[in-house]
N, C-alpha and C positions, 0 to 999 in steps of 0.2 A: 596323193596315194603313195604307198610305201611297198617296196619289195619285201620278201620274207626275210632277207638278211637285215634290211633296215628295221623291220618290225621286231625282229629278235633282239637287235641291239638296243632299241628304244624301250622295250618291255623288260629286258634283262632275263630273257627266256631262250633256251637253245632252240634252233630251228626244228630239231627233231620233235621237241615238245609241242611247238606250234602245229606241226603236221598231225601229231597224235591227238591233240585237243580238238582239232577240226574233224578228223576222221572218226574218232571214237565217241566224242562227246558233243559235237556240233556246237562248240562254244562260239565260233564265228563262221561265216561263209564268205570268204574273200572273193572278190571278182577275179576272173581269169583273163589273161591276154589271149590273143589268137594263138600264140605259141604255147599256151597252157601255164604261164607263170602266174603265181598268186600276187594280188594287189590288195593291200589293206588300207582302210581309211581310219580317221581319228577315232570313230566309235569302236572299230575293231580293236584298236590299240588299248582303249580304255577297258574293254571287256577282258582282254588278255592280261592286262596289268592286274585287274581285280582277281582273275583266276589264279595268277601267280601268288598274290597275297594270301588267298584262302589256302592254297596248297602249302605254302610256307608255314601257315598257322597250324597245320596238321590235318586239314580236311583231305579226304580222298578226292582224286580228280572227278570221280563220278558225282560225289555229293556237291562239290563246288560247282560243277557244271549245271546240276539240277537247280541250285540256288540262282545261278546267273540266268537260267532260262525262265525264271519268274515264279517258281513255286514258293520262294521266300526271298525277301529283299536282302542281298548279300551284306550290305553295310549294316543292317540292323538284325541280322540272323543271330539268334541266341546260341551260345556255345552248347555243343551236345552234352548230354548227361554222361557222367563217367560210366564205363563199361562195368556193369554189375557182375558179380560172380556167376549167378545163374545164367545170365545172358552170354557171358564169355564161354561157359561150358557148352551152351547150346550152339554157339557159333563154331566152336571146335568140333563138335559132333557133326555139324553140317559140312564142314570142310573135309573131315575124314570120310564121310559118306560120299561126297563128290569126288574125292580122290579114288576111292574104291571103285566108283563108276567110271573113272577116267573122263570126268565131265569138266573140261577146262572152263567153260562159260560159268558153270555153277561155282567153281573154285574162285574165279575172279569176282563174282558177285559177293561171295562171303567175305573176301578180302576187302572189297570196297565198303561193305557194311561195317566191318570191324573198325577200319581206320577212319570211318566217319564219326566214330563215337568218342573221340578224344584226341589230344595232341599225339603226334607220332611216337614220342618217347614213352608215353604212358601205355599206349596200345602195344607197342613193340615189347615192352618189359612184361606187362601183365597178361597179354594174350598171345602175341606172335611166338615168342620164344617157347613158352610151355606147349603151344600147339605144334610147333616143329618137333619138339621132343616126343609128343604123342604120335605124330606122323611117323617118326623113326621107329617107335615101339610097335606101331601097327604093321609096319613093313617087316620088322624082325619076326613078328608073330604070324606072318603070312595072311593077315587080314587085308592088307593092301599089297598089290603086286608092284613090280618094278615100274611098270608103265604108269600106274597111279601115283606112285611116290615121285617119279620124275616130273609128271605133269604138274603136280602141286608145287614142287620145289621150283620149277621154272616159272610158274605164275608168281610165286613169292619173289623170286629174283627180279622179274620185270617190275613188280610193284616197288621194291626197294630201289632199283636202279632209277626209276622215274622220280622218286622222292629225293634221292641223292642228287640227281641232275637239277631238280627244282631248287634245292637248297643252295646251289652254287651262286645264286644272285646276291646272297647276303654274306658270303664267305670272303672276308678280306683280312682275317687275322693271320697269325703265324702259320707257316707251312708245316703240315703234319702228314707223314706217310703211314698208311695203314694197309696191312695185308697179312698173308699167311706164309709160313716157312715152307721150304722144299718138302714135298710129300704130303702136305696138308691140303685137303680138298673140300672140307665142309665149311663153305664160305658165307652162308646166309647170315650167321651171327656177326661175322666180321663186317659185312656190308651194312647191316643194321647199325652197328656201332659207328662205322664211318659216316653214315648218314646223320646219326645223332650228333656226332662231333661237328660236322659241317653246319648243322643247324645251330650250334653254339657260336658260330661265327668264325671258326678256324678254317683255313684254306687246306682242305683235305685232298690228298692224292691217294686214291685207292688202287693198289697194285695187284689185287686179286689173289688167287690161290696158287699154291705150289710154286712159289718164287724162290729160286736158288739164292744163296747168300750173295753171290756176285751181282745178281739183279738188285737186291736190296741196297748194296753199296753204291751202285750206279744211280739208283733212284734218289738216295739222300744227298748225293753229291751233284746232281744235275742242277739244282737250285738251292739257295740257302734254306736249310731245313731245321726247324726248331725241335721236332720230336718225331720218333718212329715208334709205331705200336705194332707188335707182333702178336697176332691172334693165336690162341692155343685151344682149339675146340675139343680135342680129345687127348686122353693120356698118352697115346702113341705119338702125338705131335710134340711132346715136351723136349725130347732130345734135340730134334731139328730146330725148335724154337730157341733152345738154349744156345746152340751153336750160332744161330743168326744174331741173337741179341749180343752175344759176346763179341762177334765180329764188328757189329755196329758200334759197340762201346769202345773197342780198340781203334776203329777208324775215325770216329768223331767223338772224342771224349767230352766235348762241351755240349753235345746234343743229348736231350732227354730220350732215353730208351725205355719203353714200357712193354709189359706183356699183359694180356687180358683174355677173357673167355672162361669157359667152364673149368679149364685146367691151367690157367695162366698164373697161378699163385706161386711165388718163390721159384721161378724157373731159372733165372740167371742172376748171380751176384752183381749188384750195381744197377739192375733194371728195376724200375718201379712196377709193382704189382697193382693192377687196377681192380676195383670192385667188380663183382659179377654183373650187377645191375647195369644196364646200358646207360641209363640216365646218370647214375652215380659215377660210373666210370668216365663218362664224357665230362662231367663237372670237375672230377678230380684231375683229369688231364688238362682241362682249360685252366684250372687254378695253378697247376704245376708249371 
């Protein structure tokens, strides 16, 4: 029998993910000691390892758990069909309706269905990012209020955070720091990019939103860092991103400094401008 710490180490999955997979998806039902500590057997570890593999391949946790519960043999399960344009539009409409109703459960269901339809990179590029733009437009037009927009955004953040954590098991390449400059708060695109890069095998450290330049400098100096990517989601973030990129270039002239996002093109002299597509940007960074 194995404790949760031992199981996490053997399966290559964070303890928090093991708890979530048990609580939300009933992937395993470990025994409990009298003191309430979880104990896992070899069968549990095999199921958790397979769950990790499916999530790393781009399956949503809900779809992977359903396969493991026996609705389809995971080892032989066919790859999901690509997300068609009509279906993508339908899922976007469903998510917006759920956000307008402040229905967190329905929002999570739509996210699970969308991410079950292909690799993470493809769904994030072709469905998630356009849907987030539509969500912002609906909020600006008053169709969705602040509560609905926040509920949907937080659900997306949880989904991305889970996928980012799951991808850590395959990340052993060069260290890359990804985040947003001071004053920049729209971080969902940056986290989606960080997740995509980690799934490319790079050791990504995501430093989050609104990070002052001094924080960026500490982050890249804490450990040997090959690259730093400053996300620029809005036009108003360009000046702060330029200052951050320039400081990084001065502080670590041999380190690759890149900018990306909707407004990341030609932000700072000497910084690499990444493509807007998440998949293309991740591949360009990995190649560089």
